N, C-alpha and C positions, 0 to 999 in steps of 0.2 A: 967938451968938445966944441969948439967955437964954429960958428956958422959956414966957413968955408971949407972946412974940414967935413962936416956934415952931408953939404951941399954934393961935395967931391964922392964921399962914399956912397951915397944915396943914388949919383950919378952911375959909379962903377957897378953897384949892385942892378940897376936899370938896364946897363947894357949886359950883362951878364944873363939875366931873366930874358931880356929880348931876343937873344941868341936861343934860348932853350925854346921859347915860342915858335922862333922860326923853324929850329929842328922839329917841334912837334907839329907844326904846320907840313913839314916834308913827310914826316911818318903818315900823316894821316893822307897824303895823297897816294900812299901806297909805295913810298921810296924807302927800302930797308935803309938803315943806318948801321952796319955790322951787324951784331945780333938783335939789334932792336927791329920789332916789326910791331905795326898795329894796324888795326882793321881802318880799310878807306870810310871816312866819315868828312863829305864835303862841308857841311855846318861847322865843323869844328876846325877844318882847314882854313876856312875865312874867319872864324873869329881869333884864332892863333894868329894869324896874318894882321889883323887889325889891332889885337893887343901888342905884339913885336913892334910893330910901327910907332903905336904911342908910346912905349917904353924906350924906343931907340930916339925918338925926339925929345922926350925928357932926359934921356942922357945925352945926348948933343948940347940940350940948353945948359945941364948942369955943369958938366965937363969943360964945355967953353965957356962958362960964367957970364952967358946972357943976362939980360935984366928981367926975363921971365923965368929963369932958370926953375926959381920956386913953385911958381903956377903950373910950369910945365912938369915938373915931377908930381906934384899934388893930381894933375890931370891924368898923366901917364901912368901912376899907380893905381889909380880908382877905375879908368878904363881896363886896364890888366886884372883887377881883382873882380870887375863886374863879370868880365868873361870868365873868369876861372868859375865864380859861384854859377854863372848860368851853365856851365859845363859840367859842373858838379850836379847841379839839378836835373839836367837833361840825362845824366847817367842813372841818377835815382829813380827817374821815371821810365827808366828803359827805353830811351831813345838813342842808344848806341850801346856797344859791347864794351862793356867794364872789364879792364886788364888789371892786373896789378900794377905795372909801369903808370898809369893813367891814372888808378886811384891814389897812388903815391906822390904823383905829380901834383895832382890837384890839391892835395893836402897840404904839399912842401911849399908850393909857391904861393898858397894862399897866404899861410902862415909868415912866409917873408914879405909879402907885399902889405899885410896888417901890420907887421913890425916896422915896415918902412913909413907907412902913412901915420903910425903911432909917432914916430920920433918926427915927422914934420910938424904934426900937431904940437910936440913938447916945445920944438923949435919957435912956434909962432907964438905959444902961449908966455914964453918967458922973456 
């Protein structure tokens, strides 16, 4: 895969995950989304909003071919992964109500973010 295709793919993934973070933030404010409901957790709402904005900026840079696209992708993915890891730790320490959706969400998003960072590392090394 060439650099341009990888940049676009990682930008599209960032945009998709940004949307998921925004939806997670809404859920943690108490807004139900269809059958999905999550407990109100204000720190989670703040963290998910920050992660979503970081990924949205990364997607904008990557999909728009900005000069800072690769740095933006690395920063966006790193901020989001840090947020997911803090959320996972908080749940493990009993700082919020763990739900099946929340547990699945943290594991899945962490895996995708790690894979994206790995792809960026691969690109930087070759």
